[in-house]
C-alpha positions in Angstrom: 90.1 68.2 74.4 87.9 68.1 77.4 84.8 65.9 77.3 81.1 67.6 78.4 80.8 67.8 81.8 84.4 67.9 82.5 85.8 70.0 85.4 86.5 74.1 84.3 89.5 75.0 86.2 91.4 77.9 85.8 95.1 78.8 86.9 97.1 81.8 86.3 101.2 81.8 87.7 102.8 85.0 87.7 100.9 86.3 84.8 102.9 84.5 82.5 101.3 81.0 82.2 97.9 80.1 82.1 96.1 76.5 82.5 92.8 75.5 81.8 90.6 72.5 82.0 87.1 72.3 80.7 87.7 73.3 77.2 85.4 71.8 74.7 86.6 73.9 71.8 89.7 76.1 70.5 87.5 78.8 68.6 90.9 81.3 67.7 94.2 82.3 68.7 96.8 84.7 67.6 99.6 86.2 69.7 97.1 89.0 71.5 94.0 86.7 72.1 92.8 83.4 72.8 89.0 82.7 72.4 87.9 78.8 73.8 84.6 77.1 74.6 84.2 75.5 77.7 81.4 73.8 79.5 80.3 77.5 81.4 80.8 79.3 78.2 83.4 81.5 76.2 86.8 82.3 77.7 88.5 85.1 75.8 92.2 85.8 76.9 93.8 89.1 76.1 97.8 89.5 76.2 100.8 89.9 74.3 102.9 87.2 72.9 100.3 84.3 73.8 101.3 80.9 72.7 99.2 78.1 72.7 99.6 74.5 73.8 98.4 71.2 75.1 100.2 69.7 77.8 98.1 66.4 78.0 94.7 65.5 76.6 92.6 67.4 78.8 94.7 70.7 80.0 95.1 73.5 77.5 98.0 76.0 78.5 98.7 79.7 77.2 102.1 81.1 77.7 103.2 84.7 77.3 101.8 88.4 79.2 98.6 87.6 80.2 96.4 90.9 81.2 92.8 90.1 80.8 90.5 86.8 81.2 86.8 86.9 80.4 84.1 84.2 80.8 80.9 85.1 78.8 77.7 82.2 79.4 75.7 83.8 76.3 73.5 85.3 79.1 76.0 87.1 81.5 79.7 87.5 81.9 80.2 85.3 85.2 84.0 86.0 85.2 86.2 89.0 84.3 89.6 89.8 85.4 91.7 92.7 84.2 95.6 92.6 85.4 97.7 95.4 85.9 101.4 95.6 85.1 
């Protein structure tokens, strides 16, 4: 898992592969929702047939049909994207 103060990047390719850095903890995951803590707040990924894997020590990868992402700092939502198919 990433160390505190690590860069936080999200890359979504073709709505099927999401990679992220800056993850400090995986809170929960199932085939429809992934929730992780990052240096910037809590990231929630929603979709279908989601699978979670680490691709290296600091990169978390989510495969499946990604439909929505949200970052919540606890005070305000700083990023939200709902993807239409």
